[in-house]
N, C-alpha and C positions, 0 to 999 in steps of 0.2 A: 760292310761299308756302306755308308749312304751316297745314292745316286747324287743328290743336290751336293754333296761334299766335292764329287768329281767332276760333275758338269757345272763349272763356275765361269763366268768370264775372267778373262785374263788380267782385266783392269782391277782385280781385286786382289792379285796375289801383290806380294810385296818385293819378293826375290825368288828366284830359281836357278837351279843349275846341276850339274853331275860332273863326276870326275872321271877320266879315263886311265887305267893303267896298263901299262904295257913296259916296252923298252924306255918311253918316256912317261910322264904324269901330266895329264892336261886338266885343269880346272875350266869349264865352260860355265859362265855365269850371265846373268843378267839382274840388274835391280830396276828394271822397267824402262830402260832408255837406251837401249841395244844390246845386243849379246857380244859377248867378248872371251876369247881364249887366252888361258894363261899357261905356260908351261913352266914345270918345276925346275930350275936350276939347282942340282944337288950339292954345287960347288958353294953357291951364295945361301943356298938353303933357302931359297926365295921362289915366288911365282912370278916370272916375268911375262907381261903382255906380248904374245907372239900371235894371235889371230884377231883384229880388233876388227870390231862390226859385221860379225858372222851374219850371213843372209842364205835363206832357203830360196832357190829359184823360183820363180812365178809357174814355170811349165817344167815337167821332168818325165823321164819314163822309166823310172825305177822307184819299186815301192820295196820297203825294207824293213822287217817289224818281226819283234822275237814273240813267236806265236807259243811259247812252253806253257804260259798259263791262259791261253785262249777258252776253254771251258771253264774256268773260271770266273770270265766277265761276266758282267749282266748281259741279257738280250740286245739292249739298244747298243752296246759298245761292239759287243758280237756282228751284231748288223753294219755298222759302221766299217770295221775291218773287213769284214766280207765285200763291201761295196767299194773299198780300196784295192780290192784284188785285180 
């Protein structure tokens, strides 16, 4: 993996998202103008917007990251993650 492909300005992105699977299925998506969450309605077989305008608090006391592949990350990424602890 090229570090330049990882460290890009967010303004270069067209879209980003992820999907959470558990008792419900939630799709979180941005097309560049806000982040919105959609929950799968299995009866209608459609995603319905249930979490409009998701925001990260400016200040928080919680740090959370899946560090299973920490040793595989480049040194700059490892340094950043370490600084967040």
